[in-house]
DONU-775801 format. One line per 5 residues: number of its first residue (from 1); their letters; for each residue x, y, z of N, C-alpha, C, O. Coordinates in steps of 0.1 Angstrom, whole numbers. Example, Ala and Ser with C-alpha at 12.3 -4.5 7.8 and 13.67 -1.06 7.14 Angstrom:
1) AS) 132/-57/78/123/-45/78/132/-33/78/142/-33/85 | 128/-22/71/137/-11/71/129/0/79/134/11/80
! end
This chain:
1) MTLDR) 67/-1578/-279/52/-1577/-280/47/-1571/-267/51/-1576/-256 | 38/-1562/-268/31/-1557/-256/19/-1566/-253/10/-1567/-261 | 20/-1573/-241/10/-1583/-238/-4/-1577/-236/-14/-1583/-239 | -5/-1565/-230/-18/-1560/-228/-26/-1555/-240/-38/-1554/-240 | -19/-1554/-251/-26/-1550/-264/-24/-1561/-275/-29/-1559/-286
6) GILAD) -16/-1571/-272/-15/-1582/-281/-5/-1579/-292/2/-1569/-292 | -4/-1587/-302/6/-1587/-313/4/-1574/-321/14/-1569/-327 | -8/-1569/-323/-10/-1557/-331/-3/-1544/-325/-2/-1534/-332 | 1/-1545/-312/7/-1533/-306/21/-1530/-314/25/-1519/-314 | 27/-1541/-319/40/-1539/-325/40/-1544/-340/51/-1543/-346
11) TARTA) 29/-1548/-345/28/-1553/-359/17/-1546/-366/6/-1545/-362 | 21/-1541/-378/11/-1533/-386/0/-1542/-391/-12/-1537/-392 | 3/-1554/-395/-7/-1563/-401/-6/-1577/-397/5/-1582/-396 | -17/-1583/-394/-18/-1597/-391/-30/-1603/-398/-39/-1596/-402 | -29/-1616/-400/-40/-1623/-407/-41/-1638/-402/-31/-1644/-399
16) YGDIE) -53/-1642/-401/-55/-1657/-400/-68/-1660/-407/-78/-1654/-406 | -67/-1670/-416/-78/-1673/-425/-80/-1661/-434/-71/-1656/-439 | -93/-1658/-435/-96/-1646/-444/-97/-1633/-436/-100/-1623/-442 | -94/-1633/-423/-94/-1621/-415/-81/-1614/-415/-71/-1620/-413 | -82/-1601/-418/-71/-1592/-417/-72/-1582/-406/-84/-1578/-403
21) NVNAD) -62/-1579/-399/-62/-1570/-388/-51/-1560/-390/-40/-1563/-395 | -54/-1547/-388/-44/-1536/-391/-43/-1527/-379/-53/-1523/-373 | -30/-1523/-376/-28/-1513/-367/-24/-1501/-375/-12/-1499/-380 | -33/-1492/-378/-31/-1480/-387/-20/-1471/-382/-14/-1464/-390 | -18/-1471/-369/-8/-1462/-363/6/-1466/-368/15/-1458/-367
26) LIKWR) 8/-1478/-372/21/-1483/-377/23/-1482/-392/33/-1486/-397 | 13/-1476/-399/14/-1474/-413/16/-1459/-415/10/-1451/-409 | 26/-1456/-424/29/-1442/-427/19/-1436/-436/14/-1442/-445 | 16/-1423/-434/9/-1415/-443/17/-1413/-456/29/-1411/-455 | 11/-1415/-467/17/-1413/-480/10/-1402/-488/-2/-1403/-489
31) EVDGQ) 17/-1392/-493/11/-1382/-500/6/-1387/-514/13/-1395/-520 | -6/-1384/-517/-12/-1389/-530/-5/-1381/-542/-5/-1369/-542 | 0/-1389/-551/7/-1383/-563/-3/-1374/-570/-14/-1377/-573 | 3/-1362/-573/-5/-1352/-580/-16/-1344/-572/-23/-1336/-578 | -17/-1347/-559/-27/-1341/-551/-20/-1336/-538/-22/-1342/-528
36) PGNYI) -13/-1324/-539/-6/-1319/-527/-16/-1317/-515/-27/-1312/-517 | -11/-1321/-504/-19/-1319/-492/-29/-1330/-489/-37/-1329/-480 | -29/-1340/-497/-38/-1352/-496/-29/-1364/-493/-20/-1367/-500 | -33/-1372/-483/-26/-1383/-478/-34/-1395/-476/-46/-1394/-474 | -28/-1407/-478/-36/-1419/-477/-28/-1430/-469/-16/-1431/-469
41) KVLTL) -36/-1438/-462/-31/-1451/-456/-40/-1462/-460/-52/-1462/-456 | -36/-1471/-469/-45/-1482/-473/-45/-1492/-463/-34/-1498/-459 | -57/-1495/-458/-58/-1505/-447/-60/-1519/-453/-53/-1528/-449 | -69/-1521/-462/-71/-1534/-469/-73/-1531/-484/-79/-1521/-488 | -69/-1541/-491/-71/-1541/-506/-75/-1555/-510/-68/-1564/-509
46) DVANN) -88/-1556/-514/-94/-1568/-518/-97/-1568/-533/-108/-1564/-537 | -87/-1572/-541/-89/-1571/-556/-100/-1580/-561/-107/-1577/-570 | -101/-1592/-555/-111/-1602/-559/-125/-1596/-558/-134/-1600/-565 | -127/-1588/-548/-140/-1582/-545/-142/-1567/-548/-151/-1561/-545 | -131/-1562/-555/-132/-1548/-559/-134/-1538/-548/-143/-1530/-548
51) RVDFL) -126/-1540/-537/-128/-1532/-525/-115/-1527/-520/-105/-1534/-520 | -115/-1514/-515/-104/-1509/-508/-109/-1501/-496/-119/-1493/-497 | -102/-1503/-485/-105/-1495/-472/-93/-1487/-469/-82/-1492/-470 | -95/-1474/-465/-83/-1466/-463/-86/-1454/-454/-98/-1451/-451 | -76/-1448/-448/-77/-1436/-441/-72/-1425/-451/-63/-1427/-459
56) FKQDP) -79/-1414/-451/-76/-1403/-460/-76/-1390/-452/-84/-1387/-443 | -65/-1382/-454/-63/-1370/-447/-60/-1359/-456/-53/-1360/-466 | -65/-1347/-453/-62/-1335/-460/-56/-1324/-451/-61/-1322/-440 | -46/-1317/-455/-41/-1306/-448/-51/-1295/-448/-60/-1295/-457 | -50/-1285/-439/-59/-1274/-440/-59/-1267/-454/-49/-1265/-460
61) HAEFA) -71/-1265/-459/-74/-1258/-471/-70/-1266/-484/-70/-1261/-495 | -67/-1279/-482/-63/-1288/-493/-76/-1292/-500/-87/-1291/-494 | -75/-1296/-513/-86/-1300/-521/-82/-1312/-529/-71/-1313/-533 | -91/-1322/-531/-89/-1333/-539/-96/-1331/-552/-106/-1324/-553 | -90/-1336/-563/-96/-1334/-576/-111/-1337/-577/-115/-1347/-571
66) KHEHK) -118/-1330/-585/-132/-1333/-588/-132/-1347/-594/-124/-1350/-603 | -142/-1355/-590/-143/-1368/-595/-157/-1374/-595/-166/-1369/-588 | -159/-1384/-603/-171/-1392/-603/-169/-1406/-598/-160/-1412/-603 | -177/-1410/-589/-176/-1423/-584/-181/-1434/-593/-192/-1432/-599 | -173/-1444/-596/-177/-1455/-604/-180/-1467/-594/-184/-1478/-599
71) CTAVA) -179/-1464/-581/-181/-1474/-571/-190/-1468/-560/-193/-1456/-561 | -194/-1476/-551/-201/-1471/-539/-190/-1467/-529/-180/-1475/-527 | -191/-1456/-523/-181/-1451/-513/-188/-1447/-501/-199/-1441/-501 | -182/-1449/-489/-187/-1444/-477/-175/-1438/-469/-163/-1442/-471 | -178/-1428/-462/-167/-1421/-454/-173/-1417/-440/-184/-1411/-439
76) LTLDG) -165/-1420/-430/-168/-1416/-417/-157/-1406/-412/-145/-1409/-412 | -161/-1394/-408/-152/-1384/-404/-146/-1387/-390/-154/-1388/-381 | -133/-1388/-389/-127/-1390/-377/-122/-1378/-370/-121/-1377/-358 | -119/-1367/-378/-113/-1355/-373/-114/-1344/-383/-114/-1347/-395 | -115/-1332/-379/-114/-1320/-388/-128/-1315/-392/-138/-1319/-386
81) LWGYR) -127/-1308/-403/-139/-1302/-409/-137/-1301/-424/-127/-1295/-428 | -147/-1306/-431/-145/-1307/-446/-159/-1307/-453/-169/-1308/-446 | -158/-1305/-466/-171/-1305/-473/-168/-1308/-488/-157/-1311/-492 | -179/-1307/-496/-178/-1308/-510/-181/-1294/-516/-190/-1287/-512 | -173/-1290/-526/-174/-1277/-532/-188/-1276/-538/-194/-1265/-539
86) EGKEL) -195/-1287/-542/-208/-1286/-548/-219/-1286/-538/-231/-1285/-542 | -216/-1288/-525/-227/-1288/-515/-226/-1277/-505/-217/-1269/-505 | -235/-1277/-495/-235/-1268/-484/-231/-1274/-471/-227/-1266/-462 | -231/-1287/-470/-228/-1294/-457/-213/-1293/-454/-205/-1293/-463 | -210/-1293/-441/-197/-1295/-436/-197/-1307/-427/-206/-1309/-419
91) HFEGT) -187/-1315/-429/-186/-1328/-422/-176/-1326/-410/-166/-1320/-412 | -180/-1331/-398/-172/-1330/-386/-171/-1343/-380/-178/-1353/-385 | -163/-1345/-370/-161/-1358/-363/-175/-1365/-361/-184/-1359/-354 | -176/-1377/-365/-188/-1385/-363/-198/-1385/-375/-207/-1392/-375 | -196/-1376/-384/-205/-1375/-396/-202/-1386/-406/-190/-1390/-407
96) FSYEP) -212/-1390/-413/-210/-1401/-423/-215/-1397/-436/-225/-1389/-437 | -208/-1401/-447/-212/-1397/-460/-213/-1410/-469/-204/-1418/-469 | -225/-1412/-476/-227/-1423/-485/-226/-1417/-499/-234/-1407/-502 | -218/-1422/-508/-216/-1417/-521/-218/-1428/-531/-210/-1436/-533 | -230/-1428/-538/-233/-1439/-547/-226/-1437/-560/-221/-1426/-563
101) PGSIH) -225/-1448/-568/-219/-1446/-582/-226/-1435/-589/-238/-1434/-588 | -218/-1427/-596/-224/-1416/-604/-223/-1403/-597/-225/-1392/-603 | -220/-1403/-584/-220/-1390/-576/-207/-1383/-580/-196/-1389/-582 | -208/-1370/-582/-197/-1361/-586/-195/-1351/-575/-204/-1344/-571 | -182/-1349/-571/-179/-1339/-561/-164/-1336/-560/-156/-1343/-566
106) TPYAT) -161/-1325/-553/-148/-1321/-551/-146/-1319/-536/-150/-1308/-530 | -140/-1328/-529/-138/-1327/-514/-127/-1317/-511/-116/-1317/-517 | -129/-1309/-501/-120/-1299/-496/-120/-1299/-481/-130/-1301/-475 | -109/-1295/-475/-108/-1293/-461/-108/-1278/-457/-103/-1270/-465 | -114/-1275/-446/-113/-1262/-441/-100/-1259/-434/-91/-1267/-436
111) EKGMT) -99/-1248/-427/-87/-1245/-419/-83/-1256/-409/-72/-1256/-404 | -92/-1265/-406/-90/-1275/-396/-84/-1288/-402/-79/-1297/-395 | -83/-1289/-415/-79/-1301/-421/-90/-1312/-419/-100/-1309/-414 | -86/-1324/-422/-96/-1335/-420/-90/-1349/-421/-79/-1350/-428 | -96/-1359/-414/-92/-1373/-416/-105/-1381/-416/-114/-1379/-408
116) VYASF) -106/-1390/-426/-118/-1398/-427/-113/-1413/-429/-102/-1416/-434 | -122/-1422/-424/-121/-1436/-428/-130/-1437/-441/-141/-1432/-440 | -125/-1443/-451/-133/-1445/-463/-132/-1459/-468/-122/-1466/-466 | -143/-1464/-475/-144/-1477/-481/-150/-1475/-495/-160/-1469/-497 | -143/-1480/-505/-148/-1480/-519/-151/-1495/-523/-142/-1504/-521
121) QGTSD) -163/-1497/-528/-167/-1510/-532/-173/-1510/-546/-183/-1503/-548 | -167/-1517/-555/-171/-1515/-569/-175/-1528/-575/-175/-1539/-569 | -180/-1527/-588/-183/-1539/-596/-172/-1542/-605/-173/-1553/-612 | -162/-1534/-606/-150/-1536/-614/-139/-1530/-606/-140/-1525/-595 | -127/-1530/-612/-115/-1524/-605/-115/-1508/-607/-107/-1502/-600
126) LMLDI) -124/-1503/-615/-125/-1488/-617/-133/-1482/-605/-144/-1485/-602 | -126/-1473/-598/-132/-1466/-586/-136/-1452/-589/-147/-1448/-585 | -128/-1444/-596/-131/-1430/-598/-127/-1425/-612/-117/-1430/-617 | -135/-1417/-618/-130/-1409/-629/-127/-1395/-624/-135/-1389/-617 | -115/-1391/-627/-110/-1377/-624/-115/-1368/-635/-113/-1371/-647
131) LDEDD) -121/-1357/-631/-127/-1348/-641/-121/-1334/-642/-115/-1330/-632 | -121/-1328/-653/-117/-1314/-655/-128/-1305/-652/-139/-1309/-647 | -126/-1292/-654/-137/-1282/-650/-149/-1283/-659/-160/-1278/-655 | -148/-1290/-670/-159/-1292/-679/-165/-1306/-677/-173/-1311/-685 | -161/-1313/-667/-166/-1327/-663/-162/-1337/-674/-168/-1347/-675
136) KVIDQ) -151/-1334/-681/-145/-1344/-690/-135/-1353/-682/-128/-1348/-673 | -135/-1366/-685/-126/-1375/-678/-111/-1372/-683/-108/-1373/-694 | -103/-1369/-673/-89/-1367/-676/-80/-1378/-670/-68/-1379/-673 | -85/-1386/-661/-78/-1397/-655/-87/-1407/-649/-99/-1403/-646 | -83/-1419/-646/-91/-1429/-639/-83/-1435/-627/-71/-1438/-629
141) LRLDF) -89/-1437/-616/-83/-1443/-605/-89/-1457/-603/-101/-1459/-601 | -80/-1467/-605/-84/-1481/-604/-78/-1487/-591/-70/-1480/-584 | -81/-1499/-588/-75/-1505/-576/-60/-1505/-576/-54/-1504/-566 | -54/-1506/-588/-39/-1506/-588/-34/-1492/-583/-22/-1491/-579 | -41/-1481/-585/-38/-1469/-579/-36/-1470/-564/-26/-1465/-558
146) FAQYY) -45/-1476/-557/-45/-1478/-543/-34/-1488/-539/-28/-1487/-528 | -31/-1498/-548/-21/-1508/-545/-7/-1502/-543/0/-1507/-535 | -5/-1491/-550/9/-1484/-549/11/-1478/-535/22/-1476/-531 | 0/-1476/-527/1/-1470/-514/-1/-1481/-503/0/-1478/-491 | -3/-1493/-507/-5/-1504/-497/9/-1508/-492/18/-1512/-499
151) EG) 10/-1508/-479/22/-1513/-472/19/-1526/-465/11/-1526/-456 | 26/-1536/-469/24/-1549/-462/23/-1560/-472/21/-1571/-469
! end
């Protein structure tokens, strides 16, 4: 154990009571199935409260599937440059995005790639509907989708 940084210096996850602590540097990036160039690190997964917190990263020029939020989502950009295909804004380090239920978008990274902290908070375990080019639902992402990427 490194004394100057405490137990989290060498341990990915600790908990006492209801409090969870995570050293994200000790969790491996996992490529999202079916989404080349998109990676996730699940920080917390709270099934009882329909919440997941995670780090999300895209390689340069990667895109995530068009989707509709069934939950409230927030994202804080930590690194890179990215946007939504449907919008004009580009997000850079320090920018924040609030995505209410019903919002539809297709996130993509520029040549710089991107990393964000994100939190999804829902009223059920359903987080996203994945849409085709005609906005028809072709898949759904529930909390169990995020559970497969949870290490710990």
